[in-house]
N, C-alpha and C positions, 0 to 999 in steps of 0.2 A: 947537579940538573933542574934539581925541584929547587935550588934559594937561588937557581941566575937570576938576576937585575929585582930581588923583594926587600922592600928593604921591613924591619921589623921591631915598631913598639913592643915591646913583654916587662915583663916581671919577672919570669920564670924561664931563666937557660942553662945550658948547658954549657962550656971552654966550647968541646967542640962543635957545636950549632955555630957562634962565635964563627967561627975561624972560617963560613959557608958561606956567611953576608950577613949583612951591616945592621945592629939591635941598638936600639936608641932603650933609653930607660933604664940602666943598669947602670946600680951602686951613683948618684947622685944624688943625693938626699945624704945628710948629716946623720946615722942616728937616733944622736938627742933630741931633732928637730922633731917636736912632739905637735905641732899647729901645725901641720900638713896637711891639706884635707885631700876633697876631689873636685874641689874649686881647679885649686892647683893644678892637681894632672890633668885633669879634662882642657888646663889653659896653655901649657906645655907640650903638653901629646896634639894639640889639635894644629897650631904656630907648627909641629915636625910634620904632620901630616902635609899642612899644605906646600911645604919644603918639599916635601916629597914627592907634591903633587907636578910640583914645579919641575920636576925634574924628569917627568915622565917615564917612575914608579907609581908602584900601585903599592900603597901600606896596606898593609897587614898587624890587621890588631888581634893580640894572645890574650887571653884568658891565663886562670881567674877571677878574678874578683868582677864580677857577676857588674855592679851596680856602678863599677868604673866606668862601665864599655856601653852599657846605658847614659854617664853623660857625655860620653864621644858620639849617639849615635843618635840623641833625642832630643832636643829644647827643653830639659827637666830644672838644671838647677837657676838658681837663684846667687846673684853676685848682692854683699854686703859690702863690708866697709872692706875698704885695700889693707893690706895686710901690709904690715909696715915690719916685718922681719922675717929669715927664716933660719935666724940664728940658733944655733941650739941654746936652753936654759931654761929658764922657765917659762908653762904657756901662758899668752894675757889674753887668752883664746874667751871672751865671752860666753860664748857655749859653756864653755867649760865651768865658767864659773858660776853659773847657773844649774849645771848638772849637783852642785853642792848643796843646793836648798831642798827640803823635803820635799817628796814626791806629791802629796797633796796643796803646800802652798805652790809649787813651780803648775799645775793643771791650773789650780786656783785662779793664778794670774792671765793665764790663755785664755781661758772664761772668760775675761774680761774686758782682751782686748782682742781674741780674735774666736770668737764662740762657734763659729764656723767648721772648723780646725778642731780646737777642744772635743768634738762629738763625735770629732773621726778619730782620736788616739786617746789609748788605752792608757789610763791615768800613772801609769807603773812604767809604762818609754817613757823614761828620762829622755837618751839620746832626741827623740822626735821631737818632744813637747820643749824642752829647750833648744832644739834650734827653729822648730816654727816662733818660741817671743824669744830668738836672736834678728829673724829677721824680719820683724815688728819693731822692733827697738831702734834698726841699724836704715829702715828702712821708710818706718813714716807708717806700711802698708801692711792690711794683715797680710799674710802667707795664704791663705785659702781666697782672698782678690789674685794675688798674686799666680796662682796658676792656673785659674780661671781666664785670667787672662793669655797663658801661655791655651792654653787646650782651645781655644775659639778663634785662636791664628789661623790662618790657611795652611792644610796642612795637618792641624791637629789633630787629637783624639783626645778620649777620654782619659786617658792614663799620660795625657804629657801634649807637648806643643811637635809642630813636623818635624822631620828629621833631617837632618844638618846633609848628611849626604844620601841624595835620594836612589842611588843606583851603589847600595851595597848589598852586599847579600853575609849569611852567616853557616858558618862549620858549624859544627856539634858533635863532638866525639865524644859516643856516651859506650858503657860495658852495661854487662848486664850485673846483680849489686852484689852475688856474691869473685865471682872473678872484678870486679874496684873493692871489697874490702881484700882480699888476698893479695892484689900490686899496692894499696897501700900499706897492709902492714910490714909487708916488703920495704918500700920503701922506704919508713924510719925506719926497719934495718940496718938498712943500705946507710942509711943519714950516719947512723953510729955508728955503724963501723969503718966511716968516711970523717971521722973529730967529733961530731955534732957537743959528745961531753967540755971538752978541752972547750970551743969555742965557745958555750953558757958558761964555763967558770972566770974564761977569761972576760965573757962579760959583764960577771957579777961580779968581780973584782974591779973592772975598773971603774963602773958604772954603777949599781945596783946596790952595790954591800952597806954604803955609806946613807943610799934611802931607809935601808931597811932598816937601819939604825938609830933611823930619827924615828921612826914608825913615820912618814910619806909616801910609802910606796906604792906606787899609782897602775895600778893591772888592766887601765881602761884603755889609757891614749900614751898616741906611738911609739915606739918600739916594743914595751914592755907589754901592749896584749897579743904582741904576737903569737901565733900559734906556736910551740917547740921553747918557752922558754918560760912561763908561769908554771904548765905543770910540772917546770922540775925545781919549785919556788922551795919544798920542804926540804930536797935532798940539797941543794947550791948553800941554804942556811946552816945547817948540821953538818954540813961537812965538816970532820976534821975536830967536831965536839962528842959526836957520840963513836958508839958501836961502831964496830967494821958490819956485825951482822945487823944490827939496824937503819944503819948507810946504806949497805943491799937492797934489802927491802922497800925504803924509798928510792930507789935509784928504778927497783924493780915496779913501783908505782905510779914512778914520772914515767920511764915507757909504755906502763897499758895507758895512761891518763893522753899521752903524745899519741896512739893510736886509735883510743878510740875517739877524741874532736877528732883527728884526721878524717876519717871520716865519717864522726856527722857532720863535719861541714861539708862536701860533700856530696851530702844526701840534699842539706843546703840548698849548693851550689846546682844539680841538678833540677829542686823543686823552683828554683826561683826558674830556669829556663822554662820552664814547662809554663807556671805560671807569666810572667811578663815577657817574653819572646813568641808563644806557643798558640798562649789563650789569648792575648794582645789584642782587643778588640777595636774595630780604625783600618782604615785602611795605610799607615806609614808604618807599617810595617816588614822590614826585608826581609826576604824568604828566607828559610834556618831548615840546609839539606844533614842529614841524621848517618853521621855516621856508623856504626856500628868494629869495636874495638873489646869485645868480648874472648876475643881468641889471634892475642898477638900473630901467630904463627900464619894468616890470612893476612897480613897487612897489607901490601901489595895488593890481595884483590879486593876486601873489602874500603880500603882507604882511599891508601894510595893514589890507585887505579881511578875510582869515581873522583875523589877529590878533584885532581887533576882537569878530570871532563868539566868537572859543573866552574871548574872558574875555568875555565879554559872560554866554552861556551856564552859567560857570565862578563870576561875580557871581549869577544868578538859578539856579543849581543841577539846571543842565537836562545832556543831556547836550551832550559837544561837535559839532559837524559833522565836529569833524575826527577821527583814528585818532592818540593818543599813539606817540609812536619805542618802538621795544624792539628791542633785538639779544640773542639769543640768548646764554645763562649757562654756557662750559661748565664743569659741575657737576666733575668731576674737574679741573679744571686748577687745579696748584701754586702758588701767584704764593710759593713761599717756600720751595723745592726747591735745596738747593745742588747746583752742578759748579762740578767743578775741570778746566780746560779746559787741556791743556797745551802742547798748542800754544803760546797764544800768554799760556800765562802768566798765567791771569786764573781770577779766582772768579764763574761765572754763579749770578743769582737767581733763580727761576723757572721755569716748565717755557716759558713761551711766549719768554721771551730762550730756552738754551738752541735751541731747534726756529729 
């Protein structure tokens, strides 16, 4: 009943769910493609959304990765050069090439062509600095200027351009931290019981062993940056080359690292929702409805029933039975302030981080 007539765009789904309704964008990129970006995701997902709307259906976009969801909600990304290939093989992305440079050199280059953006970014944040430099190289326009143009469009706001789909709503499933941590630890145990190690061994043998031998393994790009692979690096490269006791210790180290980084990522996701969706200033923010999922025994009462009521009222254009969440936004807070901590010799960006 719940799934009837829906189309789901997601990267997280069980086989049982796939049998209930049509899912899109699953298992469609070769694992060795390392230059698949959020822009590629946005373009494919938006084409699917148009296709689903044309069939008089409602697309449901399911997270995780909130940055990717933002790319569908707001006009926030910048197209540079057209991608020439999505075939497996070496990554020819200019951003990746720039990331090989020293942090100080990279930041200096950006400060020469886009001082405003350079002042906003931490010199050690190579990814963002490289991306801003790539935007300038491939468009001839400073990244900061393009962002200003987006914000000044009708319907734009301080953090981006206008909403692409004005009639949207967000359902945020959240749990208290203790319940969430316990659930995430159990999920890791379930993944191991379902054959995670054999999958990792197979992938390591087929795709990664040669790279490790040649000392060109890259855990920052492509499939190898995924949570659940690099945490078992020591175990995978030493398996069969060390004592059973050492192997068992490395396996336990990998399992604990996977649990830790999974919980850390969940905290990061929740922080993103609060800071980007709930505190986002301006009128161009869809309503966000919170659904409490700490107690799974109360799924029907706390999640399913209110979610169906919210979506039904949303579809019919009526006022929702629940109040959307909203957190107070401090208009005086400067997220880009620069302060140097002399005690730890670190540059701190942002009033909240400094406090």
